[in-house]
N, CA, C and O atoms as a MOPAC input file, in Angstrom:
PM7 MOZYME 1SCF
protein

 N    -10.70200 1     4.05700 1    20.46600 1
 C    -11.85600 1     4.29900 1    20.83500 1
 C    -12.42800 1     3.00200 1    21.73600 1
 O    -12.44400 1     1.81600 1    21.40700 1
 N    -12.87600 1     3.59900 1    22.93500 1
 C    -13.35100 1     2.43300 1    24.12300 1
 C    -14.33800 1     2.43700 1    24.34300 1
 O    -14.97100 1     3.45900 1    24.61000 1
 N    -14.92900 1     0.98700 1    24.29600 1
 C    -16.17500 1     0.79100 1    24.54400 1
 C    -16.57000 1     0.58400 1    25.85000 1
 O    -15.83800 1    -0.24200 1    26.39600 1
 N    -17.36200 1     0.97400 1    26.49600 1
 C    -17.09800 1     0.44700 1    28.06200 1
 C    -17.87400 1    -0.80000 1    28.31700 1
 O    -18.78900 1    -1.06300 1    27.53700 1
 N    -17.63500 1    -1.55600 1    29.26000 1
 C    -18.12900 1    -2.82500 1    29.59000 1
 C    -19.59400 1    -2.82300 1    29.98600 1
 O    -19.89100 1    -1.92500 1    30.77300 1
 N    -20.36000 1    -3.45800 1    29.69200 1
 C    -21.86800 1    -3.86600 1    30.65400 1
 C    -21.57700 1    -3.39300 1    31.89000 1
 O    -20.38400 1    -3.39900 1    32.19500 1
 N    -22.63300 1    -2.84400 1    32.95400 1
 C    -21.95000 1    -2.54400 1    34.37000 1
 C    -22.64600 1    -4.35200 1    34.88700 1
 O    -22.54000 1    -4.61000 1    36.08600 1
 N    -23.08500 1    -5.09700 1    34.26600 1
 C    -23.51000 1    -6.45900 1    35.07300 1
 C    -22.38800 1    -7.41300 1    35.16600 1
 O    -22.39900 1    -8.27400 1    36.04500 1
 N    -21.25900 1    -7.30100 1    34.17600 1
 C    -20.60600 1    -8.30200 1    33.93200 1
 C    -19.03700 1    -7.53700 1    33.65500 1
 O    -19.02400 1    -6.90100 1    32.60200 1
 N    -17.73900 1    -7.50800 1    34.43400 1
 C    -16.67100 1    -6.95100 1    34.38300 1
 C    -16.28900 1    -8.01500 1    33.57900 1
 O    -16.94100 1    -9.04900 1    33.44000 1
 N    -14.71000 1    -7.62900 1    32.79200 1
 C    -14.14600 1    -8.24600 1    32.02400 1
 C    -14.08600 1    -9.44800 1    32.56000 1
 O    -14.44900 1   -10.36200 1    31.82000 1
 N    -13.61000 1    -9.82800 1    34.01100 1
 C    -12.88300 1   -10.64800 1    34.88000 1
 C    -13.60000 1   -11.82200 1    34.87300 1
 O    -13.03300 1   -12.91300 1    34.93600 1
 N    -15.14600 1   -11.66600 1    34.77900 1
 C    -16.23200 1   -12.32700 1    35.18600 1
 C    -16.32100 1   -12.86200 1    33.64000 1
 O    -16.58400 1   -14.04500 1    33.42400 1
 N    -16.07200 1   -11.86900 1    32.49800 1
 C    -16.43300 1   -12.58200 1    30.97500 1
 C    -15.46500 1   -13.73700 1    30.16200 1
 O    -15.57300 1   -14.30200 1    29.07400 1
 N    -14.13100 1   -13.80500 1    31.63300 1
 C    -13.06800 1   -14.43800 1    31.18500 1
 C    -12.02400 1   -13.69200 1    30.47900 1
 O    -11.14600 1   -14.38800 1    29.96900 1
 N    -11.94600 1   -12.59200 1    30.36000 1
 C    -11.52000 1   -11.87800 1    29.62200 1
 C     -9.90600 1   -11.73500 1    30.90500 1
 O     -9.85400 1   -11.77800 1    32.13400 1
 N     -8.58500 1   -11.52600 1    29.60000 1
 C     -7.90800 1   -10.64800 1    31.30200 1
 C     -6.85800 1    -9.82900 1    30.34800 1
 O     -6.58500 1   -10.08100 1    29.17400 1
 N     -6.32600 1    -8.74300 1    31.20400 1
 C     -5.31200 1    -8.03800 1    30.28100 1
 C     -4.15300 1    -8.31100 1    30.39600 1
 O     -3.63300 1    -8.71600 1    31.43600 1
 N     -3.58000 1    -8.11700 1    29.30600 1
 C     -2.15800 1    -8.31100 1    29.03100 1
 C     -1.15600 1    -6.99400 1    28.20300 1
 O     -1.30800 1    -6.14600 1    27.32400 1
 N     -0.24000 1    -7.41600 1    29.00700 1
 C      1.04100 1    -6.11600 1    28.16500 1
 C      1.53800 1    -6.77300 1    27.54800 1
 O      1.78000 1    -7.87200 1    28.04700 1
 N      1.87500 1    -6.59000 1    26.48600 1
 C      3.25000 1    -7.05800 1    25.30300 1
 C      4.10700 1    -6.13700 1    25.17100 1
 O      3.63900 1    -5.00200 1    25.08100 1
 N      5.40600 1    -6.26700 1    25.12200 1
 C      5.82100 1    -5.31800 1    24.37500 1
 C      6.61700 1    -5.20600 1    22.59600 1
 O      7.70300 1    -5.71500 1    22.32000 1
 N      5.84100 1    -4.51400 1    21.72500 1
 C      6.65600 1    -5.26000 1    20.31800 1
 C      6.73800 1    -3.81700 1    20.05900 1
 O      6.30600 1    -2.84800 1    20.68300 1
 N      7.62100 1    -3.97300 1    18.62400 1
 C      8.17000 1    -3.05600 1    17.76500 1
 C      6.99300 1    -2.03800 1    18.13900 1
 O      5.91500 1    -2.14500 1    18.72500 1
 N      7.54200 1    -1.23200 1    17.66300 1
 C      6.29700 1    -0.12600 1    17.18600 1
 C      5.26500 1     0.22200 1    16.42600 1
 O      4.12400 1     0.65100 1    16.59500 1
 N      6.22900 1    -0.18600 1    15.20600 1
 C      5.33700 1    -0.17400 1    13.51900 1
 C      4.32500 1    -1.67200 1    13.45000 1
 O      3.48300 1    -1.89900 1    12.58200 1
 N      4.67200 1    -2.55900 1    14.59000 1
 C      3.65300 1    -3.58400 1    14.43700 1
 C      2.19500 1    -3.44300 1    16.06800 1
 O      1.49900 1    -4.38900 1    16.43700 1
 N      2.17500 1    -2.38900 1    16.51600 1
 C      0.87500 1    -1.79300 1    17.62300 1
 C      0.08600 1    -1.92200 1    17.09900 1
 O     -0.78800 1    -2.59900 1    17.64100 1
 N     -0.25600 1    -1.28000 1    15.40600 1
 C     -1.73600 1    -1.41700 1    15.06600 1
 C     -2.51400 1    -2.62100 1    14.65600 1
 O     -3.66400 1    -3.04300 1    14.52800 1
 N     -0.90200 1    -3.03500 1    14.48200 1
 C     -1.52600 1    -4.77400 1    14.26100 1
 C     -1.98400 1    -5.44100 1    15.33500 1
 O     -3.06500 1    -5.93600 1    15.65400 1
 N     -0.98700 1    -5.34800 1    15.78800 1
 C     -1.08200 1    -6.35100 1    17.48800 1
 C     -2.64800 1    -5.56400 1    17.97800 1
 O     -3.42300 1    -6.22600 1    18.66800 1
 N     -2.98800 1    -4.25200 1    17.59700 1
 C     -4.61500 1    -3.57300 1    18.90100 1
 C     -5.61200 1    -4.23600 1    17.22100 1
 O     -6.39100 1    -5.06900 1    17.68400 1
 N     -5.73500 1    -4.20400 1    16.36500 1
 C     -6.89200 1    -4.92100 1    15.45900 1
 C     -6.92400 1    -6.38400 1    15.88900 1
 O     -8.03700 1    -6.83200 1    16.16500 1
 N     -5.39000 1    -7.56700 1    16.03200 1
 C     -5.65800 1    -8.68000 1    16.13700 1
 C     -6.56600 1    -8.38400 1    18.15600 1
 O     -7.51400 1    -9.11000 1    18.45500 1
 N     -6.37100 1    -7.97700 1    18.54500 1
 C     -6.80300 1    -7.92900 1    19.72800 1
 C     -8.32800 1    -7.73800 1    19.86200 1
 O     -9.16000 1    -8.38400 1    20.49800 1
 N     -8.45400 1    -6.52000 1    18.97200 1
 C    -10.02100 1    -6.58400 1    19.02600 1
 C    -10.73100 1    -7.48300 1    18.32400 1
 O    -11.83400 1    -7.67100 1    18.83700 1
 N    -10.50800 1    -8.19200 1    17.23200 1
 C    -10.70500 1    -9.57200 1    16.59300 1
 C    -11.17400 1   -10.76100 1    17.52000 1
 O    -12.28200 1   -11.29500 1    17.57700 1
 N    -10.03900 1   -11.02300 1    18.21900 1
 C    -10.09200 1   -12.19600 1    19.27300 1
 C    -11.24700 1   -11.65900 1    20.75100 1
 O    -11.59300 1   -12.54400 1    21.53400 1
 N    -11.46100 1   -11.02500 1    20.85000 1
 C    -12.22300 1   -10.23300 1    21.78300 1
 C    -13.63400 1   -10.65800 1    21.49000 1
 O    -14.30000 1   -11.29600 1    22.30600 1
 N    -14.09500 1   -10.27700 1    20.26000 1
 C    -15.24600 1   -10.12200 1    18.89700 1
 C    -15.60600 1   -11.68400 1    19.05700 1
 O    -16.74400 1   -12.12100 1    19.23000 1
 N    -14.36000 1   -12.48200 1    18.96100 1
 C    -14.80800 1   -14.44300 1    18.78700 1
 C    -14.91300 1   -14.53800 1    20.20800 1
 O    -15.91200 1   -15.13600 1    20.60800 1
 N    -14.43400 1   -14.26900 1    20.73000 1
 C    -14.95900 1   -14.28000 1    22.35200 1
 C    -15.94500 1   -13.84000 1    22.74500 1
 O    -15.97100 1   -14.33900 1    23.87000 1
 N    -16.95600 1   -13.16000 1    22.64800 1
 C    -18.26700 1   -12.97400 1    22.20100 1
 C    -19.17500 1   -13.43200 1    21.22400 1
 O    -20.39200 1   -13.27600 1    21.32500 1
 N    -18.55800 1   -14.05000 1    20.18600 1
 C    -19.39700 1   -15.06100 1    19.18900 1
 C    -19.72200 1   -13.90200 1    18.82000 1
 O    -20.88300 1   -13.80200 1    19.21600 1
 N    -19.32900 1   -12.54500 1    18.09600 1
 C    -19.49300 1   -11.96300 1    17.34600 1
 C    -18.96300 1   -12.15600 1    15.75200 1
 O    -18.10100 1   -13.03400 1    15.69500 1
 N    -19.25400 1   -11.58400 1    14.53400 1
 C    -18.60500 1   -11.92700 1    13.49500 1
 C    -17.35900 1   -11.03200 1    13.83800 1
 O    -17.68500 1   -10.18300 1    14.66800 1
 N    -16.03400 1   -10.94500 1    13.46900 1
 C    -14.59200 1    -9.90800 1    13.60300 1
 C    -15.22900 1    -8.93000 1    12.61900 1
 O    -16.03000 1    -9.10700 1    11.70100 1
 N    -14.56400 1    -7.74000 1    13.14300 1
 C    -15.08400 1    -6.43400 1    12.23200 1
 C    -15.11000 1    -6.43900 1    11.07900 1
 O    -16.13500 1    -6.24000 1    10.42700 1
 N    -13.18500 1    -6.82800 1    10.25600 1
 C    -12.90300 1    -6.94100 1     9.87400 1
 C    -12.93700 1    -7.69700 1     8.47600 1
 O    -13.18300 1    -8.85100 1     8.82800 1
 N    -12.82200 1    -7.70400 1     6.96100 1
 C    -12.77500 1    -8.91600 1     6.35500 1
 C    -11.24500 1    -9.60500 1     6.80000 1
 O    -10.31800 1    -9.33200 1     7.56200 1
 N    -11.50600 1   -10.36200 1     6.10100 1
 C     -9.66700 1   -11.32700 1     5.83500 1
 C     -8.92200 1   -10.47900 1     4.94200 1
 O     -9.33500 1   -10.12700 1     3.83700 1
 N     -7.63200 1   -10.10700 1     5.53000 1
 C     -6.58300 1    -9.61900 1     4.59200 1
 C     -5.07200 1    -9.60300 1     5.12600 1
 O     -4.60500 1   -10.17300 1     6.11200 1
 N     -4.53400 1    -8.89200 1     4.31100 1
 C     -3.07600 1    -9.34700 1     4.83600 1
 C     -2.60100 1    -8.49000 1     5.53000 1
 O     -2.73700 1    -7.36200 1     5.05800 1
 N     -1.84000 1    -8.57700 1     6.93500 1
 C     -1.66800 1    -8.19400 1     7.33100 1
 C     -0.14300 1    -8.42700 1     7.86100 1
 O      0.37900 1    -9.53700 1     7.75500 1
 N      0.54400 1    -7.31000 1     8.43900 1
 C      2.06000 1    -7.14300 1     8.38200 1
 C      1.97300 1    -7.22800 1    10.00600 1
 O      1.32900 1    -6.68300 1    10.90200 1
 N      3.03400 1    -8.26700 1     9.87000 1
 C      3.34700 1    -8.77900 1    11.74400 1
 C      4.77600 1    -7.92500 1    12.14100 1
 O      5.10600 1    -7.46600 1    13.23400 1
 N      5.37900 1    -7.89600 1    11.04200 1
 C      6.49900 1    -7.79900 1    11.08700 1
 C      7.11100 1    -6.70000 1     9.87900 1
 O      6.28800 1    -6.73100 1     8.96400 1
 N      8.24200 1    -5.73900 1     9.52900 1
 C      8.73400 1    -5.49200 1     8.89100 1
 C      8.95100 1    -6.22300 1     7.19300 1
 O      9.03200 1    -5.72800 1     6.06900 1
 N      8.98200 1    -7.47500 1     7.67400 1
 C      9.47500 1    -8.55400 1     6.48900 1
 C      8.40900 1    -9.29400 1     6.34800 1
 O      8.38800 1    -9.68300 1     5.18000 1
 N      7.50700 1    -9.69400 1     6.93600 1
 C      6.44100 1   -10.65400 1     7.32500 1
 C      4.75600 1   -10.03500 1     7.66200 1
 O      4.13400 1    -9.45000 1     8.54800 1
 N      4.54500 1   -10.65400 1     6.22100 1
 C      2.97600 1   -10.45300 1     6.34700 1
 C      1.81100 1   -12.02400 1     6.55400 1
 O      2.11500 1   -13.10600 1     6.05200 1
 N      0.69400 1   -11.83500 1     7.26200 1
 C     -0.27000 1   -12.86600 1     7.60000 1
 C     -1.44200 1   -12.67400 1     7.16500 1
 O     -1.90800 1   -11.54100 1     7.04600 1
 N     -2.12900 1   -13.82100 1     6.84500 1
 C     -3.45400 1   -13.93100 1     6.74300 1
 C     -4.40900 1   -15.10500 1     7.31700 1
 O     -4.29000 1   -16.15400 1     6.68400 1
 N     -5.09500 1   -15.13200 1     8.11400 1
 C     -5.65000 1   -16.27400 1     8.93500 1
 C     -6.99200 1   -16.29200 1     8.19400 1
 O     -7.71700 1   -15.30900 1     8.03900 1
 N     -7.25000 1   -17.65000 1     7.71800 1
 C     -9.08100 1   -18.59800 1     7.37100 1
 C     -9.42300 1   -19.13500 1     8.87100 1
 O     -8.95200 1   -20.12700 1     9.42600 1
 N    -10.16400 1   -18.40900 1     9.26000 1
 C    -10.19300 1   -19.25100 1     9.97600 1
 C    -11.49900 1   -20.33200 1    10.23800 1
 O    -11.69200 1   -20.98800 1    11.26100 1
 N    -12.18500 1   -20.31500 1     9.21900 1
 C    -13.69000 1   -20.67600 1     8.67100 1
 C    -12.70300 1   -21.89000 1     7.88500 1
 O    -13.28200 1   -22.93300 1     7.58200 1
 N    -11.66200 1   -21.79700 1     7.65300 1
 C    -10.91100 1   -23.27600 1     6.68200 1
 C    -10.05800 1   -23.66400 1     7.48100 1
 O     -9.40100 1   -24.60300 1     7.03200 1
 N     -9.61800 1   -23.14900 1     9.08500 1
 C     -8.54600 1   -23.15100 1    10.07700 1
 C     -7.54600 1   -23.39200 1     9.37900 1
 O     -7.08900 1   -24.52100 1     9.56100 1
 N     -6.76200 1   -22.46000 1     8.28000 1
 C     -5.37400 1   -22.17900 1     8.15400 1
 C     -5.40100 1   -21.14900 1     8.30900 1
 O     -6.36600 1   -20.46300 1     8.64900 1
 N     -3.66400 1   -20.63700 1     7.94700 1
 C     -3.14600 1   -19.34300 1     7.61900 1
 C     -2.33300 1   -19.38400 1     6.32700 1
 O     -1.91800 1   -20.46300 1     5.90300 1
 N     -2.14000 1   -18.45400 1     5.81200 1
 C     -1.25700 1   -17.63800 1     4.86500 1
 C     -0.05300 1   -17.15800 1     5.71700 1
 O     -0.32900 1   -16.77400 1     6.85300 1
 N      1.44100 1   -17.12300 1     5.26600 1
 C      2.24100 1   -15.82100 1     5.51400 1
 C      3.29100 1   -16.09600 1     4.32400 1
 O      3.65400 1   -17.06600 1     3.65900 1
 N      3.62100 1   -14.55600 1     4.42200 1
 C      4.55000 1   -14.59600 1     2.97600 1
 C      6.02100 1   -14.12800 1     4.67400 1
 O      5.87200 1   -13.85700 1     5.86500 1
 N      7.16600 1   -14.27600 1     3.80200 1
 C      8.20000 1   -13.79300 1     4.26700 1
 C      9.16300 1   -13.29600 1     3.36700 1
 O      9.62900 1   -14.19200 1     2.66400 1
 N      9.66000 1   -12.07500 1     3.12800 1
 C     10.30600 1   -11.35500 1     2.72900 1
 C     12.02400 1   -11.63900 1     2.52500 1
 O     12.72700 1   -10.65500 1     2.75300 1
 N     12.59200 1   -12.65700 1     2.19500 1
 C     13.86700 1   -12.86300 1     2.27300 1
 C     14.95600 1   -12.23100 1     2.02500 1
 O     16.10800 1   -12.61200 1     2.23500 1
 N     14.45100 1   -10.87700 1     1.40100 1
 C     15.73600 1   -10.46600 1     0.94700 1
 C     16.87700 1   -10.66500 1     0.01000 1
 O     17.90600 1   -10.07200 1    -0.31200 1
 N     16.14500 1   -11.92900 1    -0.32700 1
 C     16.72100 1   -12.77100 1    -1.61700 1
 C     16.88400 1   -12.14700 1    -2.90600 1
 O     16.03800 1   -11.31800 1    -3.24200 1
 N     17.77600 1   -12.39800 1    -3.62800 1
 C     17.71800 1   -11.71700 1    -5.17600 1
 C     16.32900 1   -13.11700 1    -5.98900 1
 O     15.96900 1   -14.26400 1    -5.72600 1
 N     15.97400 1   -11.95900 1    -7.11100 1
 C     15.54400 1   -12.69300 1    -7.86000 1
 C     14.28100 1   -13.40300 1    -7.91700 1
 O     13.29000 1   -12.94500 1    -7.34900 1
 N     14.25800 1   -14.28500 1    -8.44400 1
 C     12.58200 1   -15.71500 1    -7.99200 1
 C     12.19800 1   -15.94600 1    -6.66000 1
 O     11.04700 1   -15.99600 1    -6.22500 1
 N     13.47500 1   -16.11000 1    -5.91900 1
 C     13.55300 1   -17.20100 1    -4.60600 1
 C     12.94100 1   -15.33900 1    -3.79800 1
 O     12.54900 1   -15.72900 1    -2.69800 1
 N     12.75000 1   -14.05800 1    -3.80000 1
 C     13.02600 1   -13.02200 1    -2.73400 1
 C     11.97400 1   -13.76300 1    -1.32000 1
 O     12.34700 1   -14.10500 1    -0.19800 1
 N     10.46300 1   -13.81800 1    -1.99600 1
 C      9.68800 1   -14.09800 1    -0.85300 1
 C      8.98200 1   -15.36400 1    -0.86800 1
 O      8.28100 1   -15.60700 1    -1.85000 1
 N      9.06900 1   -16.25100 1     0.12400 1
 C      8.86400 1   -17.40800 1     0.65000 1
 C      7.50700 1   -17.49400 1     1.32900 1
 O      7.31100 1   -17.08600 1     2.47400 1
 N      6.45000 1   -18.12700 1     0.44200 1
 C      5.36400 1   -17.99100 1     1.20300 1
 C      4.68100 1   -18.97100 1     1.17000 1
 O      4.68000 1   -19.59600 1     0.11000 1
 N      3.91900 1   -19.42900 1     2.20900 1
 C      3.38600 1   -21.21900 1     2.71600 1
 C      2.01600 1   -20.94300 1     3.86400 1
 O      2.20400 1   -20.17900 1     4.81000 1
 N      0.95300 1   -21.48100 1     3.71900 1
 C     -0.10300 1   -22.41100 1     4.30500 1
 C     -0.05600 1   -23.34100 1     5.26800 1
 O      0.32400 1   -24.49600 1     5.07900 1
 N     -0.44600 1   -22.87100 1     6.35900 1
 C     -0.13500 1   -23.84400 1     7.36300 1
 C     -1.82700 1   -23.84800 1     8.31600 1
 O     -2.57600 1   -22.92000 1     8.61800 1
 N     -1.92200 1   -25.51900 1     8.58400 1
 C     -3.28900 1   -25.67500 1     9.35400 1
 C     -3.06700 1   -25.67200 1    10.43700 1
 O     -2.17700 1   -26.28200 1    11.02900 1
 N     -4.35800 1   -24.53800 1    11.09900 1
 C     -4.15800 1   -24.55000 1    12.34000 1
 C     -4.72800 1   -25.65000 1    13.34500 1
 O     -5.53100 1   -26.57000 1    13.18900 1
 N     -3.82700 1   -25.08500 1    14.68700 1
 C     -3.70700 1   -26.61100 1    15.84700 1
 C     -3.13100 1   -27.16000 1    15.56500 1
 O     -2.60800 1   -27.76900 1    16.49800 1
 N     -2.65200 1   -27.51800 1    14.29800 1
 C     -1.58300 1   -29.42100 1    13.95000 1
 C     -0.51900 1   -28.40600 1    13.65500 1
 O      0.38300 1   -28.55600 1    14.48000 1
 N     -0.24300 1   -27.39200 1    12.78200 1
 C      0.90600 1   -26.71000 1    12.71500 1
 C      1.20500 1   -27.36000 1    11.60000 1
 O      2.41100 1   -27.53300 1    11.42100 1
 N      0.27500 1   -27.89500 1    10.56000 1
 C      0.77300 1   -28.48300 1     9.23600 1
 C      0.79100 1   -28.07900 1     8.50000 1
 O     -0.10400 1   -27.27700 1     8.23400 1
 N      2.14500 1   -28.40700 1     7.34300 1
 C      2.51700 1   -27.43100 1     6.50700 1
 C      1.36000 1   -27.88200 1     5.51500 1
 O      1.14000 1   -29.08600 1     5.39000 1
 N      0.51000 1   -26.81600 1     4.70800 1
 C     -0.01300 1   -27.70700 1     3.49300 1
 C      0.23400 1   -27.20900 1     1.97200 1
 O     -0.18400 1   -27.78800 1     0.96900 1
 N      1.13100 1   -25.81100 1     2.01000 1
 C      2.08100 1   -25.68600 1     0.80900 1
 C      2.86800 1   -25.08800 1     1.12600 1
 O      2.97600 1   -24.65000 1     2.27100 1
 N      3.73000 1   -24.87300 1     0.11700 1
 C      5.25400 1   -24.00600 1     0.44400 1
 C      5.45200 1   -23.67000 1    -0.96400 1
 O      5.02100 1   -24.25900 1    -1.95500 1
 N      6.53600 1   -22.10400 1    -0.84400 1
 C      6.98600 1   -21.81600 1    -2.26400 1
 C      7.61600 1   -20.73700 1    -2.41800 1
 O      7.32600 1   -20.03600 1    -1.44800 1
 N      8.49100 1   -20.06500 1    -3.25100 1
 C      9.08100 1   -19.00000 1    -3.66900 1
 C      8.49000 1   -18.45100 1    -4.75200 1
 O      8.03500 1   -19.09200 1    -5.69900 1
 N      8.48800 1   -16.78300 1    -4.58200 1
 C      7.99700 1   -15.80500 1    -5.49400 1
 C      9.18200 1   -15.18000 1    -5.56700 1
 O     10.12300 1   -15.32400 1    -4.78500 1
 N      9.11200 1   -14.21000 1    -6.88200 1
 C      9.61000 1   -13.07200 1    -6.93300 1
 C      9.21300 1   -11.64300 1    -6.38900 1
 O      9.95700 1   -10.82300 1    -5.85200 1
 N      7.67500 1   -11.52700 1    -6.69200 1
 C      7.66000 1   -10.41900 1    -6.17100 1
 C      6.05200 1   -10.69700 1    -4.81000 1
 O      5.23400 1   -11.61700 1    -4.80300 1
 N      6.11600 1    -9.97600 1    -4.24100 1
 C      5.25400 1    -9.94300 1    -2.86000 1
 C      3.52900 1   -10.26500 1    -3.17200 1
 O      2.73800 1   -10.88900 1    -2.46500 1
 N      3.31800 1    -9.62600 1    -4.42100 1
 C      1.93700 1    -9.78400 1    -5.20100 1
 C      1.83900 1   -11.64200 1    -5.34700 1
 O      1.22700 1   -12.51700 1    -4.73500 1
 N      2.46000 1   -11.62500 1    -6.09200 1
 C      2.78200 1   -13.43900 1    -6.86200 1
 C      2.83500 1   -13.98600 1    -5.96700 1
 O      2.36100 1   -15.11600 1    -6.08400 1
 N      3.34200 1   -13.66700 1    -4.67400 1
 C      3.68500 1   -14.82800 1    -3.01400 1
 C      2.39400 1   -14.92600 1    -2.72100 1
 O      1.81100 1   -16.01000 1    -2.73200 1
 N      1.65000 1   -13.47000 1    -2.34300 1
 C      0.14500 1   -13.87000 1    -1.76000 1
 C     -0.74900 1   -14.22300 1    -2.80000 1
 O     -1.91100 1   -14.35300 1    -2.41400 1
 N     -0.54800 1   -14.41500 1    -4.00000 1
 C     -1.34700 1   -14.95400 1    -5.02600 1
 C     -1.61800 1   -15.99400 1    -4.52700 1
 O     -2.66300 1   -16.22500 1    -3.91900 1
 N     -0.47700 1   -16.96300 1    -4.76400 1
 C      0.11300 1   -17.89600 1    -4.82900 1
 C     -0.50700 1   -18.96800 1    -3.54000 1
 O     -1.22700 1   -19.95800 1    -3.66900 1
 N      0.06600 1   -18.36000 1    -2.28600 1
 C     -0.58700 1   -18.88600 1    -1.12100 1
 C     -1.92100 1   -18.31400 1    -1.01600 1
 O     -2.07500 1   -18.15600 1     0.19500 1
 N     -3.04100 1   -17.89000 1    -1.65600 1
 C     -4.29500 1   -17.80600 1    -1.42400 1
 C     -4.76000 1   -19.06000 1    -2.47100 1
 O     -5.55100 1   -19.96900 1    -2.22100 1
 N     -4.10200 1   -18.83900 1    -3.57000 1
 C     -4.53300 1   -20.06800 1    -4.39200 1
 C     -4.34600 1   -21.68600 1    -3.86200 1
 O     -5.05400 1   -22.63800 1    -4.19100 1
 N     -3.08200 1   -21.70000 1    -2.86900 1
 C     -2.82700 1   -23.12700 1    -2.25300 1
 C     -4.01100 1   -23.39100 1    -1.30100 1
 O     -4.58100 1   -24.48200 1    -1.28000 1
 N     -4.37200 1   -22.31400 1    -0.48200 1
 C     -5.41900 1   -22.48500 1     0.50200 1
 C     -6.47400 1   -22.26200 1    -0.05700 1
 O     -7.31400 1   -22.38700 1     0.83400 1
 N     -7.15500 1   -21.91800 1    -1.30400 1
 C     -8.31000 1   -22.79800 1    -1.84300 1
 C     -8.34400 1   -23.93700 1    -2.12200 1
 O     -9.24300 1   -24.70700 1    -1.78500 1
 N     -7.14600 1   -24.28300 1    -2.93100 1
 C     -6.98000 1   -25.78100 1    -3.24200 1
 C     -7.06500 1   -26.96300 1    -1.52200 1
 O     -7.61800 1   -28.02500 1    -1.23700 1
 N     -6.43800 1   -26.26800 1    -1.01100 1
 C     -6.61500 1   -27.00000 1     0.81300 1
 C     -8.12100 1   -27.23500 1     1.19600 1
 O     -8.61400 1   -28.28600 1     1.60600 1
 N     -8.79700 1   -25.93200 1     0.95500 1
 C     -9.93100 1   -25.70000 1     1.14600 1
 C    -11.09800 1   -26.16100 1    -0.44400 1
 O    -11.98200 1   -25.44000 1    -0.90700 1
 N    -10.87300 1   -26.90400 1    -0.71300 1
 C    -11.55000 1   -27.69300 1    -2.05100 1
 C    -11.69200 1   -29.38100 1    -2.07800 1
 O    -12.53200 1   -30.13700 1    -2.56600 1
 N    -10.71900 1   -29.54500 1    -1.47500 1
 C    -10.57700 1   -31.18300 1    -1.05100 1
 C    -11.47300 1   -31.91200 1     0.20600 1
 O    -11.32000 1   -33.10700 1     0.45900 1

């Protein structure tokens, strides 16, 4: 669904630029949602969707928390057993690792990353 721009100001006058990026087909919807959130942030509006895990590739997921200026990531290493999923929490802007670990399943990896993010925010 395309929303028209106000006739008084073009996208260029608002500081927006059109970019073409080639991405794998299964990542297109996630990239579109991310672009919508960036435009909303640029306009000073709240993002349309709550924080949630998003697939950024077939083997990786990401959740960004702009209020805490951090992101959580989970990557499927395809290893066997309890080391299969690698999770991490990184401070945005400084790319400083806050916490990392491994888990045996995706749900556990997400929970551990979210817990580490909460613990970081409470400091």
